[in-house]
C-alpha positions in Angstrom: -34.4 43.1 84.5 -34.2 39.8 82.7 -36.8 39.0 80.1 -37.6 35.4 79.4 -38.7 34.7 75.9 -42.0 33.0 75.9 -41.7 29.5 74.5 -44.0 29.1 71.6 -46.4 26.3 72.1 -46.3 23.8 69.2 -49.6 23.0 67.9 -50.6 19.3 67.2 -51.1 20.0 63.5 -47.5 21.4 63.2 -46.2 18.2 64.8 -48.0 16.1 62.3 -46.5 18.2 59.4 -43.0 17.7 60.8 -43.5 14.0 61.2 -44.9 13.8 57.7 -41.8 15.8 56.4 -39.4 13.5 58.2 -41.2 10.4 57.0 -41.0 11.7 53.4 -37.3 12.4 53.8 -36.6 8.9 55.1 -38.7 7.4 52.3 -36.7 9.4 49.7 -33.4 8.3 51.2 -34.4 4.7 51.3 -35.6 4.9 47.7 -32.3 6.3 46.6 -30.4 3.6 48.4 -32.6 0.9 46.8 -32.1 2.5 43.3 -28.4 2.6 43.8 -28.3 -1.0 45.1 -30.3 -2.1 42.0 -27.9 -0.3 39.7 -24.8 -1.7 41.4 -26.2 -5.2 41.4 -27.2 -5.0 37.7 -23.8 -3.8 36.8 -22.1 -6.5 38.7 -24.4 -9.1 37.1 -23.7 -7.7 33.7 -19.9 -7.9 34.3 -20.3 -11.5 35.5 -22.3 -12.4 32.4 -19.9 -10.7 30.0 -17.7 -13.1 28.0 -14.4 -13.6 29.7 -12.6 -15.8 27.2 -12.1 -16.2 23.5 -14.1 -19.4 23.6 -17.0 -17.5 25.2 -16.9 -15.0 22.3 -16.9 -17.9 19.8 -20.0 -19.3 21.5 -21.8 -16.0 21.3 -20.7 -15.5 17.7 -22.0 -18.9 16.6 -25.3 -18.0 18.2 -25.4 -14.7 16.3 -25.2 -12.5 19.4 -22.2 -10.4 18.4 -22.1 -7.2 16.3 -20.3 -7.5 12.9 -17.3 -5.6 14.3 -17.2 -8.0 17.2 -17.5 -11.3 15.3 -18.7 -13.1 12.2 -18.5 -16.5 10.5 -16.7 -17.2 7.3 -16.9 -20.6 5.5 -17.9 -22.2 8.8 -15.1 -20.6 10.8 -15.9 -18.3 13.7 -13.9 -15.0 13.8 -14.1 -12.9 16.9 -12.4 -9.6 17.8 -10.6 -9.3 21.2 -7.7 -7.3 22.5 -7.1 -5.7 19.2 -6.8 -9.0 17.2 -9.1 -11.4 15.3 -9.2 -15.0 16.5 -10.4 -18.2 14.9 -10.0 -21.8 15.8 -8.0 -24.3 13.8 -6.4 -27.7 14.3 -2.7 -28.2 14.2 -1.2 -30.0 11.3 -1.4 -33.4 13.1 -5.1 -32.8 13.8 -4.6 -33.6 17.5 -5.5 -30.2 19.0 -7.7 -27.3 18.5 -6.5 -23.8 19.4 -7.2 -20.1 18.7 -4.9 -18.3 16.3 -4.5 -14.5 16.4 -4.5 -12.4 13.3 -4.5 -8.6 12.8 -7.0 -9.0 9.9 -9.8 -11.4 9.4 -11.1 -12.7 6.0 -13.4 -9.7 5.4 -10.4 -7.4 5.6 -8.2 -9.3 3.2 -10.5 -10.8 0.6 -9.6 -8.1 -1.9 -5.9 -9.1 -1.9 -5.1 -11.1 -5.1 -3.3 -14.4 -5.1 -1.1 -15.3 -8.0 0.6 -18.6 -9.0 0.3 -22.1 -7.5 1.1 -23.0 -4.0 3.7 -25.8 -3.8 2.3 -27.8 -0.9 4.8 -30.7 -1.5 7.8 -28.4 -0.9 6.1 -26.7 2.0 5.1 -29.9 3.8 8.3 -31.9 3.2 10.6 -29.4 5.0 10.8 -28.7 8.7 12.2 -25.2 8.2 11.2 -22.1 6.2 13.3 -19.1 5.4 11.9 -15.7 6.2 13.7 -13.1 4.2 13.3 -9.4 3.4 15.3 -6.3 2.3 17.1 -5.0 5.4 17.5 -1.5 3.8 13.7 -1.1 3.2 11.5 1.6 4.8 8.9 1.0 7.5 10.6 -2.1 8.8 8.4 -2.0 11.8 5.5 -3.3 9.7 7.8 -6.0 8.2 8.7 -7.0 11.7 5.0 -7.2 12.7 4.3 -9.4 9.6 7.2 -11.6 10.4 6.1 -12.0 14.0 2.6 -12.9 13.0 3.8 -15.5 10.4 6.4 -17.0 12.8 3.8 -17.4 15.6 1.4 -19.3 13.4 3.9 -21.3 11.5 5.5 -22.7 14.7 2.3 -23.4 16.6 0.0 -24.7 13.8 2.5 -26.2 11.3 5.3 -27.3 13.6 7.9 -25.6 11.4 11.0 -23.7 12.3 11.3 -20.2 10.8 14.8 -19.3 9.8 15.6 -15.5 9.8 17.3 -14.4 6.7 18.1 -11.3 4.6 18.0 -10.8 0.8 21.3 -8.9 0.9 24.3 -8.7 3.2 24.6 -4.9 3.7 23.9 -4.4 7.4 25.5 -5.7 10.6 22.3 -7.5 11.5 22.5 -9.6 8.3 26.3 -10.3 8.5 25.7 -13.6 10.3 22.3 -14.5 8.7 21.7 -16.6 5.5 21.3 -14.5 2.4 18.2 -15.9 0.8 16.1 -14.9 -2.2 13.6 -16.9 -4.2 16.3 -17.9 -6.7 19.2 -19.3 -4.6 17.5 -22.1 -2.6 15.1 -24.9 -3.2 13.8 -24.8 0.4 10.5 -23.1 1.3 10.9 -19.3 1.4 8.6 -16.5 2.6 9.8 -13.3 1.0 8.4 -10.0 2.4 8.7 -7.3 -0.2 7.7 -3.7 0.2 6.0 -2.9 -3.1 3.1 -0.6 -3.9 0.8 -3.4 -5.1 -0.5 -5.5 -2.3 -0.7 -9.2 -3.3 0.6 -12.7 -2.6 2.7 -14.6 -5.2 3.4 -18.3 -5.3 6.3 -19.5 -7.5 8.0 -22.8 -7.1 9.3 -22.9 -3.5 8.7 -19.2 -2.8 5.8 -17.4 -1.3 6.2 -13.6 -1.8 4.1 -11.2 0.3 3.9 -7.7 -1.1 2.7 -4.5 0.3 3.7 -1.3 2.1 2.9 -0.2 5.7 0.0 -2.1 7.2 -0.8 -3.7 3.9 2.2 -6.0 4.2 0.6 -7.3 7.4 -2.7 -7.7 5.6 -1.1 -9.7 2.8 0.7 -11.9 5.4 -2.6 -12.7 7.0 -4.1 -13.4 3.6 -1.4 -16.0 3.1 -1.9 -17.5 6.5 -5.6 -17.9 5.8 -4.7 -19.7 2.6 -2.3 -22.0 4.4 -5.0 -22.9 6.9 -7.4 -23.7 4.2 -9.9 -21.1 5.4 -9.6 -19.0 2.2 -8.9 -20.3 -1.3 
């Protein structure tokens, strides 16, 4: 004998409860979708509004809208931090173009570095080339190389000068075909990078000596560049 289960009759109030539950679920789903859409749209808007160039950052910096570690002004110059470097805007030596210069350190990070002697602007300005010399047997030459690269990039672009790679002694293969230059054997402009415990910049006659060890030799080089640009005294 086959028994047929009696189909339970659904009462109207139960149907209303089910409709109400379904409606609540739909409303919840729609609400979540709307919230997600708002979040995505906001994020996209924020990305679109975020500064995309160094010039955008300078504009925000001048308006005082950057944090101190993102940008600040020094003696009327805007310094902004981007891609691991500090940038400020200067004119080339001819005064014909304005461009951003990259530095590893801004004025606030190098203002403690002493400057000694008198900068011989006549010798510097009257020569198209400048010797860049160092001790090829020194330690931590990667920092010396970083300092040289920073100086070369700025001296070429802003001052239209040709850096001439040199060594202060001929004791390595790399120096065998390079000029052997110290502060005492030429009257041409010289940048002498010396790894010394005391971090400072020394001007003497035609020679600019940058001293320091490790990252400090890069700091001292940036201190010199800020002096050459006239941004710092």
